[in-house]
PQR file of N, CA, C, O and H, with PARSE charges and radii, in Angstrom:
ATOM      1  N   MET A   1      16.253  -9.780  18.935 -0.4000 1.5000
ATOM      2  CA  MET A   1      15.046 -10.018  18.705 -0.0000 2.0000
ATOM      3  C   MET A   1      15.175  -8.291  19.085  0.5500 1.7000
ATOM      4  O   MET A   1      15.611  -7.837  20.143 -0.5500 1.4000
ATOM      5  N   LYS A   2      14.544  -7.311  17.625 -0.4000 1.5000
ATOM      6  CA  LYS A   2      13.789  -6.416  18.318 -0.0000 2.0000
ATOM      7  C   LYS A   2      12.537  -6.431  18.475  0.5500 1.7000
ATOM      8  O   LYS A   2      11.715  -7.089  17.837 -0.5500 1.4000
ATOM      9  H   LYS A   2      14.189  -7.680  16.766  0.4000 1.0000
ATOM     10  N   THR A   3      12.306  -5.471  19.602 -0.4000 1.5000
ATOM     11  CA  THR A   3      10.861  -5.331  20.075 -0.0000 2.0000
ATOM     12  C   THR A   3      10.186  -4.665  18.717  0.5500 1.7000
ATOM     13  O   THR A   3      10.777  -3.994  17.871 -0.5500 1.4000
ATOM     14  H   THR A   3      12.974  -4.936  20.120  0.4000 1.0000
ATOM     15  N   ILE A   4       9.036  -4.969  18.735 -0.4000 1.5000
ATOM     16  CA  ILE A   4       8.080  -4.379  17.905 -0.0000 2.0000
ATOM     17  C   ILE A   4       7.288  -3.372  18.411  0.5500 1.7000
ATOM     18  O   ILE A   4       6.556  -3.306  19.398 -0.5500 1.4000
ATOM     19  H   ILE A   4       8.556  -5.514  19.422  0.4000 1.0000
ATOM     20  N   SER A   5       7.646  -2.440  17.350 -0.4000 1.5000
ATOM     21  CA  SER A   5       7.586  -0.824  17.518 -0.0000 2.0000
ATOM     22  C   SER A   5       5.759  -0.782  17.261  0.5500 1.7000
ATOM     23  O   SER A   5       5.177  -1.059  16.212 -0.5500 1.4000
ATOM     24  H   SER A   5       8.240  -2.493  16.548  0.4000 1.0000
ATOM     25  N   PRO A   6       4.966  -0.228  18.936 -0.5600 1.5000
ATOM     26  CA  PRO A   6       3.278   0.450  18.372  0.2800 2.0000
ATOM     27  C   PRO A   6       3.281   1.355  17.225  0.5500 1.7000
ATOM     28  O   PRO A   6       2.671   1.269  16.158 -0.5500 1.4000
ATOM     29  N   THR A   7       4.303   2.472  17.775 -0.4000 1.5000
ATOM     30  CA  THR A   7       4.068   3.182  16.204 -0.0000 2.0000
ATOM     31  C   THR A   7       4.158   2.937  15.268  0.5500 1.7000
ATOM     32  O   THR A   7       3.717   3.725  14.431 -0.5500 1.4000
ATOM     33  H   THR A   7       4.798   2.541  18.641  0.4000 1.0000
ATOM     34  N   GLY A   8       4.736   1.790  14.876 -0.4000 1.5000
ATOM     35  CA  GLY A   8       5.502   1.502  13.771 -0.0000 2.0000
ATOM     36  C   GLY A   8       4.341   0.657  12.629  0.5500 1.7000
ATOM     37  O   GLY A   8       4.075   0.798  11.435 -0.5500 1.4000
ATOM     38  H   GLY A   8       5.093   1.151  15.557  0.4000 1.0000
ATOM     39  N   VAL A   9       3.836  -0.303  13.779 -0.4000 1.5000
ATOM     40  CA  VAL A   9       2.455  -1.414  13.275 -0.0000 2.0000
ATOM     41  C   VAL A   9       1.342  -0.687  12.662  0.5500 1.7000
ATOM     42  O   VAL A   9       0.752  -1.218  11.721 -0.5500 1.4000
ATOM     43  H   VAL A   9       4.052  -0.417  14.748  0.4000 1.0000
ATOM     44  N   VAL A  10       0.948   0.598  13.135 -0.4000 1.5000
ATOM     45  CA  VAL A  10      -0.088   2.015  13.135 -0.0000 2.0000
ATOM     46  C   VAL A  10       0.363   2.099  12.061  0.5500 1.7000
ATOM     47  O   VAL A  10      -0.100   1.335  11.214 -0.5500 1.4000
ATOM     48  H   VAL A  10       1.427   1.029  13.899  0.4000 1.0000
ATOM     49  N   PHE A  11       1.009   2.671  11.822 -0.4000 1.5000
ATOM     50  CA  PHE A  11       2.167   3.144  10.413 -0.0000 2.0000
ATOM     51  C   PHE A  11       1.540   2.229   9.432  0.5500 1.7000
ATOM     52  O   PHE A  11       0.691   2.720   8.689 -0.5500 1.4000
ATOM     53  H   PHE A  11       1.386   3.292  12.510  0.4000 1.0000
ATOM     54  N   ILE A  12       1.827   0.984   9.318 -0.4000 1.5000
ATOM     55  CA  ILE A  12       1.524   0.214   9.155 -0.0000 2.0000
ATOM     56  C   ILE A  12       0.594  -0.361   8.625  0.5500 1.7000
ATOM     57  O   ILE A  12       0.769  -0.670   7.447 -0.5500 1.4000
ATOM     58  H   ILE A  12       2.517   0.585   9.922  0.4000 1.0000
ATOM     59  N   THR A  13      -0.291  -0.602   9.058 -0.4000 1.5000
ATOM     60  CA  THR A  13      -1.606  -0.465   9.237 -0.0000 2.0000
ATOM     61  C   THR A  13      -2.438  -0.036   8.539  0.5500 1.7000
ATOM     62  O   THR A  13      -2.988  -0.673   7.640 -0.5500 1.4000
ATOM     63  H   THR A  13      -0.433  -0.351  10.015  0.4000 1.0000
ATOM     64  N   THR A  14      -2.705   1.339   8.906 -0.4000 1.5000
ATOM     65  CA  THR A  14      -2.932   2.646   8.543 -0.0000 2.0000
ATOM     66  C   THR A  14      -2.310   2.364   6.652  0.5500 1.7000
ATOM     67  O   THR A  14      -3.174   2.675   5.833 -0.5500 1.4000
ATOM     68  H   THR A  14      -2.258   1.856   9.637  0.4000 1.0000
ATOM     69  N   GLY A  15      -1.278   1.960   6.182 -0.4000 1.5000
ATOM     70  CA  GLY A  15      -1.209   2.222   4.818 -0.0000 2.0000
ATOM     71  C   GLY A  15      -2.146   0.927   4.771  0.5500 1.7000
ATOM     72  O   GLY A  15      -3.366   1.081   4.723 -0.5500 1.4000
ATOM     73  H   GLY A  15      -0.576   1.707   6.848  0.4000 1.0000
ATOM     74  N   THR A  16      -1.623  -0.243   4.782 -0.4000 1.5000
ATOM     75  CA  THR A  16      -2.567  -1.550   4.220 -0.0000 2.0000
ATOM     76  C   THR A  16      -4.040  -0.559   3.755  0.5500 1.7000
ATOM     77  O   THR A  16      -4.611  -0.149   2.744 -0.5500 1.4000
ATOM     78  H   THR A  16      -0.632  -0.368   4.820  0.4000 1.0000
ATOM     79  N   LEU A  17      -4.128  -0.534   4.831 -0.4000 1.5000
ATOM     80  CA  LEU A  17      -5.751   0.362   5.122 -0.0000 2.0000
ATOM     81  C   LEU A  17      -6.486   0.561   3.995  0.5500 1.7000
ATOM     82  O   LEU A  17      -7.435   0.061   3.391 -0.5500 1.4000
ATOM     83  H   LEU A  17      -3.664  -0.866   5.653  0.4000 1.0000
ATOM     84  N   THR A  18      -5.521   1.698   3.905 -0.4000 1.5000
ATOM     85  CA  THR A  18      -5.642   3.063   3.532 -0.0000 2.0000
ATOM     86  C   THR A  18      -5.103   2.692   1.427  0.5500 1.7000
ATOM     87  O   THR A  18      -5.053   3.379   0.407 -0.5500 1.4000
ATOM     88  H   THR A  18      -4.750   2.105   4.396  0.4000 1.0000
ATOM     89  N   GLY A  19      -4.856   1.385   1.756 -0.4000 1.5000
ATOM     90  CA  GLY A  19      -3.944   0.971  -0.069 -0.0000 2.0000
ATOM     91  C   GLY A  19      -5.676  -0.338  -0.389  0.5500 1.7000
ATOM     92  O   GLY A  19      -5.992  -0.556  -1.558 -0.5500 1.4000
ATOM     93  H   GLY A  19      -4.897   0.827   2.584  0.4000 1.0000
ATOM     94  N   ALA A  20      -6.275  -0.807   0.440 -0.4000 1.5000
ATOM     95  CA  ALA A  20      -7.403  -1.303  -0.116 -0.0000 2.0000
ATOM     96  C   ALA A  20      -8.631  -0.916   0.267  0.5500 1.7000
ATOM     97  O   ALA A  20      -9.551  -1.697   0.023 -0.5500 1.4000
ATOM     98  H   ALA A  20      -6.019  -0.630   1.390  0.4000 1.0000
ATOM     99  N   ARG A  21      -9.005   0.667   1.109 -0.4000 1.5000
ATOM    100  CA  ARG A  21      -9.828   1.272   0.580 -0.0000 2.0000
ATOM    101  C   ARG A  21      -9.973   2.216  -0.742  0.5500 1.7000
ATOM    102  O   ARG A  21     -10.898   2.873  -1.219 -0.5500 1.4000
ATOM    103  H   ARG A  21      -8.257   1.301   1.307  0.4000 1.0000
ATOM    104  N   ILE A  22      -8.698   1.985  -1.085 -0.4000 1.5000
ATOM    105  CA  ILE A  22      -8.645   2.982  -2.258 -0.0000 2.0000
ATOM    106  C   ILE A  22      -8.666   1.822  -3.551  0.5500 1.7000
ATOM    107  O   ILE A  22      -8.751   2.423  -4.623 -0.5500 1.4000
ATOM    108  H   ILE A  22      -7.946   1.451  -0.698  0.4000 1.0000
ATOM    109  N   SER A  23      -8.615   0.431  -3.714 -0.4000 1.5000
ATOM    110  CA  SER A  23      -8.758  -0.309  -4.218 -0.0000 2.0000
ATOM    111  C   SER A  23      -9.875  -0.918  -4.261  0.5500 1.7000
ATOM    112  O   SER A  23     -10.151  -1.563  -5.273 -0.5500 1.4000
ATOM    113  H   SER A  23      -8.547  -0.057  -2.844  0.4000 1.0000
ATOM    114  N   SER A  24     -10.555  -0.870  -3.441 -0.4000 1.5000
ATOM    115  CA  SER A  24     -12.421  -1.468  -3.328 -0.0000 2.0000
ATOM    116  C   SER A  24     -13.087   0.356  -4.057  0.5500 1.7000
ATOM    117  O   SER A  24     -14.053   0.295  -4.818 -0.5500 1.4000
ATOM    118  H   SER A  24     -10.331  -0.346  -2.619  0.4000 1.0000
ATOM    119  N   THR A  25     -12.624   1.446  -3.810 -0.4000 1.5000
ATOM    120  CA  THR A  25     -13.517   1.967  -4.194 -0.0000 2.0000
ATOM    121  C   THR A  25     -13.236   3.115  -5.695  0.5500 1.7000
ATOM    122  O   THR A  25     -13.791   4.065  -6.247 -0.5500 1.4000
ATOM    123  H   THR A  25     -11.839   1.495  -3.192  0.4000 1.0000
ATOM    124  N   VAL A  26     -11.979   2.241  -5.841 -0.4000 1.5000
ATOM    125  CA  VAL A  26     -11.296   2.608  -7.863 -0.0000 2.0000
ATOM    126  C   VAL A  26     -11.895   1.014  -8.220  0.5500 1.7000
ATOM    127  O   VAL A  26     -12.880   1.036  -8.958 -0.5500 1.4000
ATOM    128  H   VAL A  26     -11.528   1.469  -5.393  0.4000 1.0000
ATOM    129  N   GLY A  27     -11.594   0.130  -7.944 -0.4000 1.5000
ATOM    130  CA  GLY A  27     -12.331  -1.268  -8.654 -0.0000 2.0000
ATOM    131  C   GLY A  27     -11.050  -1.586  -9.510  0.5500 1.7000
ATOM    132  O   GLY A  27      -9.926  -1.473  -9.021 -0.5500 1.4000
ATOM    133  H   GLY A  27     -10.794   0.112  -7.344  0.4000 1.0000
ATOM    134  N   GLY A  28     -11.255  -1.973 -10.757 -0.4000 1.5000
ATOM    135  CA  GLY A  28     -10.529  -2.474 -11.382 -0.0000 2.0000
ATOM    136  C   GLY A  28      -9.238  -1.367 -12.068  0.5500 1.7000
ATOM    137  O   GLY A  28      -9.427  -0.645 -13.047 -0.5500 1.4000
ATOM    138  H   GLY A  28     -12.169  -2.065 -11.154  0.4000 1.0000
ATOM    139  N   MET A  29      -7.964  -1.455 -11.306 -0.4000 1.5000
ATOM    140  CA  MET A  29      -7.386  -0.341 -12.136 -0.0000 2.0000
ATOM    141  C   MET A  29      -6.216  -0.786 -13.412  0.5500 1.7000
ATOM    142  O   MET A  29      -6.051  -2.004 -13.353 -0.5500 1.4000
ATOM    143  H   MET A  29      -7.810  -2.042 -10.511  0.4000 1.0000
ATOM    144  N   GLY A  30      -5.635  -0.352 -14.181 -0.4000 1.5000
ATOM    145  CA  GLY A  30      -4.475  -1.122 -15.098 -0.0000 2.0000
ATOM    146  C   GLY A  30      -3.994   0.431 -15.435  0.5500 1.7000
ATOM    147  O   GLY A  30      -4.393   1.541 -15.081 -0.5500 1.4000
ATOM    148  H   GLY A  30      -5.769   0.638 -14.229  0.4000 1.0000
ATOM    149  N   ILE A  31      -2.856  -0.090 -16.363 -0.4000 1.5000
ATOM    150  CA  ILE A  31      -2.064   1.331 -17.059 -0.0000 2.0000
ATOM    151  C   ILE A  31      -2.092   0.758 -18.326  0.5500 1.7000
ATOM    152  O   ILE A  31      -2.122  -0.460 -18.505 -0.5500 1.4000
ATOM    153  H   ILE A  31      -2.532  -0.991 -16.650  0.4000 1.0000
ATOM    154  N   ALA A  32      -2.080   1.750 -19.379 -0.4000 1.5000
ATOM    155  CA  ALA A  32      -2.408   1.570 -20.791 -0.0000 2.0000
ATOM    156  C   ALA A  32      -1.053   2.104 -21.216  0.5500 1.7000
ATOM    157  O   ALA A  32      -0.349   2.511 -20.291 -0.5500 1.4000
ATOM    158  H   ALA A  32      -2.055   2.739 -19.233  0.4000 1.0000
ATOM    159  N   GLY A  33      -0.642   2.165 -22.236 -0.4000 1.5000
ATOM    160  CA  GLY A  33       0.752   2.452 -23.220 -0.0000 2.0000
ATOM    161  C   GLY A  33       0.242   1.531 -24.941  0.5500 1.7000
ATOM    162  O   GLY A  33      -0.371   0.682 -25.588 -0.5500 1.4000
ATOM    163  H   GLY A  33      -1.214   1.834 -22.987  0.4000 1.0000
ATOM    164  N   SER A  34       1.219   2.725 -24.795 -0.4000 1.5000
ATOM    165  CA  SER A  34       1.825   1.264 -26.468 -0.0000 2.0000
ATOM    166  C   SER A  34       2.528   0.313 -26.799  0.5500 1.7000
ATOM    167  O   SER A  34       3.110   0.027 -27.845 -0.5500 1.4000
ATOM    168  H   SER A  34       1.717   3.414 -24.269  0.4000 1.0000
ATOM    169  N   PHE A  35       2.414  -0.267 -25.617 -0.4000 1.5000
ATOM    170  CA  PHE A  35       2.531  -1.427 -25.877 -0.0000 2.0000
ATOM    171  C   PHE A  35       2.060  -2.986 -24.978  0.5500 1.7000
ATOM    172  O   PHE A  35       2.645  -3.977 -24.540 -0.5500 1.4000
ATOM    173  H   PHE A  35       1.941  -0.034 -24.767  0.4000 1.0000
ATOM    174  N   GLY A  36       0.020  -2.222 -25.072 -0.4000 1.5000
ATOM    175  CA  GLY A  36      -1.164  -2.590 -24.702 -0.0000 2.0000
ATOM    176  C   GLY A  36      -1.677  -1.876 -23.155  0.5500 1.7000
ATOM    177  O   GLY A  36      -1.598  -0.708 -22.777 -0.5500 1.4000
ATOM    178  H   GLY A  36      -0.455  -1.416 -25.428  0.4000 1.0000
ATOM    179  N   ALA A  37      -2.308  -3.291 -22.354 -0.4000 1.5000
ATOM    180  CA  ALA A  37      -2.453  -2.710 -21.000 -0.0000 2.0000
ATOM    181  C   ALA A  37      -2.430  -3.717 -19.755  0.5500 1.7000
ATOM    182  O   ALA A  37      -2.773  -4.899 -19.780 -0.5500 1.4000
ATOM    183  H   ALA A  37      -2.372  -4.241 -22.661  0.4000 1.0000
ATOM    184  N   VAL A  38      -1.964  -3.009 -18.689 -0.4000 1.5000
ATOM    185  CA  VAL A  38      -1.804  -4.262 -17.229 -0.0000 2.0000
ATOM    186  C   VAL A  38      -2.887  -4.338 -16.729  0.5500 1.7000
ATOM    187  O   VAL A  38      -3.509  -3.289 -16.901 -0.5500 1.4000
ATOM    188  H   VAL A  38      -1.685  -2.048 -18.668  0.4000 1.0000
ATOM    189  N   GLY A  39      -3.604  -5.310 -16.012 -0.4000 1.5000
ATOM    190  CA  GLY A  39      -4.230  -5.180 -14.609 -0.0000 2.0000
ATOM    191  C   GLY A  39      -3.425  -4.945 -13.486  0.5500 1.7000
ATOM    192  O   GLY A  39      -2.387  -5.592 -13.348 -0.5500 1.4000
ATOM    193  H   GLY A  39      -3.099  -6.162 -15.872  0.4000 1.0000
ATOM    194  N   ILE A  40      -3.834  -3.946 -12.516 -0.4000 1.5000
ATOM    195  CA  ILE A  40      -3.344  -3.960 -11.163 -0.0000 2.0000
ATOM    196  C   ILE A  40      -4.123  -4.685 -10.057  0.5500 1.7000
ATOM    197  O   ILE A  40      -5.041  -3.866 -10.102 -0.5500 1.4000
ATOM    198  H   ILE A  40      -4.677  -3.420 -12.628  0.4000 1.0000
ATOM    199  N   GLY A  41      -4.426  -5.326  -9.337 -0.4000 1.5000
ATOM    200  CA  GLY A  41      -5.427  -6.271  -8.976 -0.0000 2.0000
ATOM    201  C   GLY A  41      -4.942  -5.428  -7.036  0.5500 1.7000
ATOM    202  O   GLY A  41      -3.928  -4.966  -6.513 -0.5500 1.4000
ATOM    203  H   GLY A  41      -3.681  -5.992  -9.300  0.4000 1.0000
ATOM    204  N   ALA A  42      -6.222  -5.635  -6.676 -0.4000 1.5000
ATOM    205  CA  ALA A  42      -6.352  -4.948  -5.412 -0.0000 2.0000
ATOM    206  C   ALA A  42      -5.238  -5.269  -4.525  0.5500 1.7000
ATOM    207  O   ALA A  42      -4.683  -4.358  -3.911 -0.5500 1.4000
ATOM    208  H   ALA A  42      -7.045  -6.011  -7.101  0.4000 1.0000
ATOM    209  N   ASN A  43      -4.676  -7.082  -4.343 -0.4000 1.5000
ATOM    210  CA  ASN A  43      -3.236  -7.279  -3.619 -0.0000 2.0000
ATOM    211  C   ASN A  43      -2.564  -6.160  -3.928  0.5500 1.7000
ATOM    212  O   ASN A  43      -2.571  -5.191  -3.168 -0.5500 1.4000
ATOM    213  H   ASN A  43      -5.128  -7.821  -4.842  0.4000 1.0000
ATOM    214  N   TYR A  44      -1.875  -6.172  -5.142 -0.4000 1.5000
ATOM    215  CA  TYR A  44      -1.167  -5.062  -5.241 -0.0000 2.0000
ATOM    216  C   TYR A  44      -0.387  -3.399  -4.620  0.5500 1.7000
ATOM    217  O   TYR A  44       0.649  -3.033  -4.064 -0.5500 1.4000
ATOM    218  H   TYR A  44      -1.869  -6.959  -5.759  0.4000 1.0000
ATOM    219  N   ILE A  45      -1.543  -2.854  -5.101 -0.4000 1.5000
ATOM    220  CA  ILE A  45      -2.255  -2.079  -4.041 -0.0000 2.0000
ATOM    221  C   ILE A  45      -2.993  -1.682  -2.857  0.5500 1.7000
ATOM    222  O   ILE A  45      -3.393  -0.574  -2.500 -0.5500 1.4000
ATOM    223  H   ILE A  45      -2.385  -3.151  -5.552  0.4000 1.0000
ATOM    224  N   THR A  46      -3.110  -3.125  -2.191 -0.4000 1.5000
ATOM    225  CA  THR A  46      -3.099  -3.112  -0.354 -0.0000 2.0000
ATOM    226  C   THR A  46      -1.691  -3.134  -0.230  0.5500 1.7000
ATOM    227  O   THR A  46      -1.077  -2.373   0.518 -0.5500 1.4000
ATOM    228  H   THR A  46      -2.785  -4.025  -2.481  0.4000 1.0000
ATOM    229  N   ALA A  47      -1.049  -4.185  -1.111 -0.4000 1.5000
ATOM    230  CA  ALA A  47       0.816  -4.032  -0.859 -0.0000 2.0000
ATOM    231  C   ALA A  47       1.705  -3.015  -0.632  0.5500 1.7000
ATOM    232  O   ALA A  47       2.486  -2.821   0.300 -0.5500 1.4000
ATOM    233  H   ALA A  47      -1.547  -4.804  -1.719  0.4000 1.0000
ATOM    234  N   ALA A  48       1.361  -2.129  -2.056 -0.4000 1.5000
ATOM    235  CA  ALA A  48       1.809  -0.459  -1.949 -0.0000 2.0000
ATOM    236  C   ALA A  48       1.360   0.039  -0.903  0.5500 1.7000
ATOM    237  O   ALA A  48       2.092   0.685  -0.154 -0.5500 1.4000
ATOM    238  H   ALA A  48       0.727  -2.286  -2.812  0.4000 1.0000
ATOM    239  N   GLY A  49       0.211  -0.144  -0.678 -0.4000 1.5000
ATOM    240  CA  GLY A  49      -0.510   0.403   1.160 -0.0000 2.0000
ATOM    241  C   GLY A  49       0.750   0.526   1.770  0.5500 1.7000
ATOM    242  O   GLY A  49       1.604   1.340   1.416 -0.5500 1.4000
ATOM    243  H   GLY A  49      -0.384  -0.669  -1.287  0.4000 1.0000
ATOM    244  N   ALA A  50       0.923  -0.701   3.162 -0.4000 1.5000
ATOM    245  CA  ALA A  50       1.893  -1.227   3.178 -0.0000 2.0000
ATOM    246  C   ALA A  50       3.267  -0.505   3.165  0.5500 1.7000
ATOM    247  O   ALA A  50       3.799  -0.001   4.154 -0.5500 1.4000
ATOM    248  H   ALA A  50       0.230  -1.362   3.450  0.4000 1.0000
ATOM    249  N   VAL A  51       3.746  -0.526   1.948 -0.4000 1.5000
ATOM    250  CA  VAL A  51       5.410  -0.072   1.952 -0.0000 2.0000
ATOM    251  C   VAL A  51       5.221   1.403   2.389  0.5500 1.7000
ATOM    252  O   VAL A  51       5.860   1.917   3.308 -0.5500 1.4000
ATOM    253  H   VAL A  51       3.313  -0.936   1.145  0.4000 1.0000
ATOM    254  N   ILE A  52       4.156   2.121   1.543 -0.4000 1.5000
ATOM    255  CA  ILE A  52       4.423   3.169   1.877 -0.0000 2.0000
ATOM    256  C   ILE A  52       4.499   4.296   3.553  0.5500 1.7000
ATOM    257  O   ILE A  52       5.070   5.304   3.969 -0.5500 1.4000
ATOM    258  H   ILE A  52       3.637   1.704   0.797  0.4000 1.0000
ATOM    259  N   GLY A  53       3.180   2.923   4.153 -0.4000 1.5000
ATOM    260  CA  GLY A  53       3.593   3.496   5.174 -0.0000 2.0000
ATOM    261  C   GLY A  53       4.284   3.222   5.818  0.5500 1.7000
ATOM    262  O   GLY A  53       4.576   4.053   6.678 -0.5500 1.4000
ATOM    263  H   GLY A  53       2.716   2.104   3.815  0.4000 1.0000
ATOM    264  N   ALA A  54       4.965   1.942   5.827 -0.4000 1.5000
ATOM    265  CA  ALA A  54       6.509   1.543   5.754 -0.0000 2.0000
ATOM    266  C   ALA A  54       6.881   2.989   6.079  0.5500 1.7000
ATOM    267  O   ALA A  54       6.542   3.706   7.019 -0.5500 1.4000
ATOM    268  H   ALA A  54       4.728   1.267   5.128  0.4000 1.0000
ATOM    269  N   ALA A  55       7.714   3.219   4.979 -0.4000 1.5000
ATOM    270  CA  ALA A  55       8.194   4.666   4.241 -0.0000 2.0000
ATOM    271  C   ALA A  55       8.385   5.728   4.704  0.5500 1.7000
ATOM    272  O   ALA A  55       9.420   6.377   4.554 -0.5500 1.4000
ATOM    273  H   ALA A  55       7.990   2.636   4.215  0.4000 1.0000
ATOM    274  N   ILE A  56       6.945   6.223   5.644 -0.4000 1.5000
ATOM    275  CA  ILE A  56       6.789   7.468   6.119 -0.0000 2.0000
ATOM    276  C   ILE A  56       7.249   6.934   7.578  0.5500 1.7000
ATOM    277  O   ILE A  56       8.108   7.650   8.093 -0.5500 1.4000
ATOM    278  H   ILE A  56       6.104   5.695   5.766  0.4000 1.0000
ATOM    279  N   TYR A  57       6.773   5.621   8.475 -0.4000 1.5000
ATOM    280  CA  TYR A  57       6.595   5.060   9.593 -0.0000 2.0000
ATOM    281  C   TYR A  57       8.748   5.552   9.465  0.5500 1.7000
ATOM    282  O   TYR A  57       9.267   6.480  10.086 -0.5500 1.4000
ATOM    283  H   TYR A  57       6.076   5.040   8.057  0.4000 1.0000
ATOM    284  N   GLY A  58       9.236   4.916   8.835 -0.4000 1.5000
ATOM    285  CA  GLY A  58      10.694   5.222   8.491 -0.0000 2.0000
ATOM    286  C   GLY A  58      11.230   6.192   8.444  0.5500 1.7000
ATOM    287  O   GLY A  58      12.340   6.316   8.962 -0.5500 1.4000
ATOM    288  H   GLY A  58       8.814   4.162   8.332  0.4000 1.0000
ATOM    289  N   ALA A  59      10.289   7.725   7.467 -0.4000 1.5000
ATOM    290  CA  ALA A  59      11.276   9.208   7.414 -0.0000 2.0000
ATOM    291  C   ALA A  59      10.750   9.566   8.735  0.5500 1.7000
ATOM    292  O   ALA A  59      11.448  10.569   8.876 -0.5500 1.4000
ATOM    293  H   ALA A  59       9.388   7.625   7.046  0.4000 1.0000
ATOM    294  N   PHE A  60       9.860   9.504  10.114 -0.4000 1.5000
ATOM    295  CA  PHE A  60      10.080  10.237  11.080 -0.0000 2.0000
ATOM    296  C   PHE A  60      11.031   9.352  12.347  0.5500 1.7000
ATOM    297  O   PHE A  60      11.551   9.644  13.425 -0.5500 1.4000
ATOM    298  H   PHE A  60       9.292   8.689  10.000  0.4000 1.0000
ATOM    299  N   THR A  61      10.930   8.467  11.726 -0.4000 1.5000
ATOM    300  CA  THR A  61      12.292   7.666  12.958 -0.0000 2.0000
ATOM    301  C   THR A  61      13.524   8.204  12.685  0.5500 1.7000
ATOM    302  O   THR A  61      14.509   7.848  13.331 -0.5500 1.4000
ATOM    303  H   THR A  61      10.508   8.230  10.851  0.4000 1.0000
TER
END
């Protein structure tokens, strides 16, 4: 079992909080095109922030 990296936790937490902040600031986001429109909820933006935070951490290690 690997130990938990405190630096990794900071990156992922920061990404999650940034995603939540963007979602709360912008509000209901969506994608519109010739196919119609699709709403993107706060959960997806928050999860994307966590993934981006993990990816940035992975790029530095």
